[in-house]
C-alpha positions as CSV (number, residue, x, y, z in Angstrom):
1,M,63.6,123.2,99.5
2,I,66.1,124.5,101.9
3,L,64.6,127.4,104.1
4,S,66.8,130.1,105.1
5,D,67.7,130.7,108.6
6,E,65.2,133.4,109.2
7,E,62.1,131.4,107.7
8,L,63.2,128.4,109.6
9,M,63.2,130.8,113.1
10,M,59.9,132.3,111.8
11,K,58.4,128.7,112.0
12,V,59.8,128.1,115.5
13,K,58.1,131.6,116.8
14,L,54.5,130.8,115.0
15,D,54.2,127.3,115.1
16,K,56.3,126.2,117.8
17,D,58.2,123.7,114.8
18,A,60.8,121.4,116.5
19,D,61.8,120.4,113.0
20,A,62.7,123.8,112.2
21,F,64.5,124.7,115.7
22,G,66.4,120.9,115.0
23,Q,67.6,122.1,111.6
24,L,69.1,125.6,113.3
25,V,70.5,123.5,115.7
26,Q,72.1,121.4,113.3
27,R,73.6,124.4,111.3
28,Y,74.3,126.2,114.1
29,K,76.0,123.9,117.0
30,A,79.6,123.8,116.0
31,P,79.9,127.8,115.3
32,L,78.5,128.5,118.1
33,L,80.3,126.1,120.2
34,N,83.5,127.7,118.8
35,F,82.2,130.7,119.7
36,V,81.6,130.0,123.1
37,Y,84.9,128.0,123.5
38,R,87.1,131.0,122.2
39,F,85.2,133.7,124.7
40,I,85.3,131.3,127.8
41,G,88.3,129.3,127.3
42,D,87.0,126.4,128.9
43,N,85.6,122.5,126.7
44,E,82.9,121.4,129.6
45,T,81.5,125.0,130.2
46,A,81.2,126.2,126.7
47,Q,79.0,122.9,125.6
48,D,76.8,123.7,128.8
49,L,76.2,127.1,128.0
50,S,76.2,126.6,124.1
51,Q,72.9,124.1,125.0
52,D,71.6,127.0,127.6
53,I,71.9,129.0,124.4
54,F,69.9,127.1,122.4
55,V,67.4,126.4,125.1
56,R,67.0,130.2,125.6
57,L,66.9,130.4,121.6
58,W,63.5,127.9,121.9
59,T,62.1,129.6,124.8
60,N,62.7,133.4,123.3
61,A,61.4,132.6,119.7
62,E,58.3,134.6,120.0
63,T,60.7,137.8,120.7
64,Y,62.3,137.2,117.4
65,L,61.6,139.8,114.4
66,P,63.4,139.3,111.3
67,I,64.4,142.5,110.7
68,A,68.0,141.8,111.3
69,K,69.6,138.6,110.4
70,F,69.0,135.2,112.2
71,T,72.5,135.1,113.4
72,T,72.2,138.6,115.0
73,F,69.6,137.4,117.5
74,L,71.8,134.0,118.0
75,W,75.0,136.0,118.7
76,T,72.9,138.4,121.2
77,I,71.6,135.4,123.1
78,A,74.9,134.1,123.2
79,K,77.0,137.3,124.4
80,N,74.3,137.4,127.2
81,V,74.7,133.9,128.3
82,C,78.5,134.4,128.1
83,L,78.5,137.3,129.7
84,N,76.1,136.3,132.6
85,A,78.8,133.4,133.1
86,I,81.5,135.7,133.3
87,S,80.2,137.7,136.1
88,K,79.2,134.8,137.8
89,A,82.7,133.2,137.5
90,K,84.1,136.3,138.9
91,N,81.9,135.9,142.2
92,Q,82.8,132.6,142.6
93,P,86.4,131.1,144.2
94,S,88.3,129.5,141.5
95,M,91.1,126.9,142.4
96,Q,93.2,125.9,139.3
97,S,96.6,123.6,140.1
98,I,99.6,125.4,139.4
99,D,100.8,122.5,137.1
100,E,97.6,122.4,134.8
101,T,98.4,123.4,131.4
102,I,95.8,124.3,128.8
103,S,95.2,121.6,126.5
104,D,93.0,122.0,123.1
105,N,93.2,118.2,122.2
106,D,90.2,117.2,123.4
107,C,88.1,120.1,121.6
108,E,87.2,118.4,118.6
109,F,85.9,122.1,117.5
110,I,88.9,123.8,117.8
111,E,90.4,124.8,114.0
112,Y,94.1,124.2,114.4
113,L,96.7,125.5,112.3
114,S,97.7,122.4,110.7
115,D,98.1,121.0,107.3
116,K,98.1,116.9,106.5
117,R,101.3,118.1,104.6
118,N,103.2,120.0,107.3
119,S,105.5,118.4,109.2
120,P,105.5,117.2,112.8
121,E,107.5,120.1,113.8
122,D,105.4,122.7,112.0
123,N,102.1,121.0,113.4
124,L,103.7,121.3,116.6
125,I,104.7,125.3,116.0
126,G,101.0,125.4,114.7
127,M,99.3,124.2,117.9
128,E,101.8,126.3,120.2
129,I,100.9,129.3,118.2
130,E,97.1,128.6,118.7
131,Q,97.4,128.1,122.2
132,R,99.4,131.6,123.0
133,L,96.8,132.8,120.5
134,T,93.9,131.9,123.3
135,M,95.6,132.5,126.0
136,A,96.5,136.3,125.0
137,I,92.6,136.4,123.4
138,N,91.2,135.3,127.2
139,K,93.3,138.3,128.6
140,L,91.2,140.8,126.7
141,S,87.9,142.1,128.4
142,P,84.8,140.4,127.9
143,E,83.8,143.4,125.4
144,H,87.2,143.4,123.4
145,R,87.2,139.7,123.5
146,L,83.9,139.8,122.2
147,V,84.1,142.0,119.2
148,F,87.8,140.4,118.3
149,I,86.2,136.9,118.2
150,L,83.1,138.3,116.4
151,T,85.2,140.1,113.6
152,E,88.1,137.8,113.3
153,F,86.7,134.1,114.0
154,D,83.0,134.6,113.1
155,G,83.2,136.9,110.1
156,L,80.9,139.4,111.3
157,S,80.8,142.8,110.1
158,Y,81.0,145.8,112.2
159,Q,77.8,146.7,111.6
160,E,76.6,143.2,112.8
161,V,78.2,143.1,115.5
162,A,77.4,146.9,116.3
163,N,73.6,145.3,116.2
164,I,74.3,142.3,119.0
165,M,76.2,144.5,121.5
166,Q,73.8,147.1,120.8
167,C,76.2,150.3,120.7
168,P,77.6,152.6,117.6
169,V,79.6,150.8,114.8
170,G,82.4,153.4,116.1
171,T,82.5,152.1,119.3
172,I,83.0,148.4,117.6
173,A,86.2,149.8,115.4
174,S,87.6,151.3,118.2
175,R,87.2,148.0,120.4
176,K,88.6,146.3,117.3
177,N,91.8,148.3,117.3
178,N,92.3,148.3,121.1
179,A,92.0,144.3,121.1
180,V,94.4,144.1,118.6
181,K,96.8,146.5,120.5
182,V,96.9,144.3,123.1
183,L,96.9,141.3,121.6
184,R,100.0,142.4,119.7
185,R,101.4,143.6,123.0
186,Y,101.1,140.3,124.5
187,L,102.3,138.5,121.3
188,T,105.2,140.8,120.8
189,P,107.8,138.3,123.4
190,F,106.8,135.2,121.3
191,K,107.6,136.9,118.0
192,D,110.4,135.2,115.7
């Protein structure tokens, strides 16, 4: 019998059931890693933060209330961890080589816009579009980036995102609209 996410999380909450927790990790490790990578933009940091999110999920299990979907609880933890990481990164000086380029080739969780039937040229164009989109998304403010990623890549409704961000649905709609406007502005020079 396959248990729902909420049933598994209740087993974790009430019994500290490691098997139930392992099932949740298996279900959500790829989507979570993908979300964190898109939000943070760095593969190594995304992997570290994803592990931290699962640790916090385990340690904060007693605070889980099954009144909302499990994913709302998980994405709320993920949001907080990512925002904290961004805040810490702003306070630390960063060094980056001028010659360094963004490469997604080593990120197995990235969904490329390629198809096995496409020509190598089509695949290259798809990867270039993905790279430009990622760079544009990373230019958004953390709040706008979070709304855009959760709605567009993770397919969450405005209400679910509002629950995660603890703000009104209208604010989510406004942030999404503003994010799309900013992305259009960033991506317009690349329009064919």
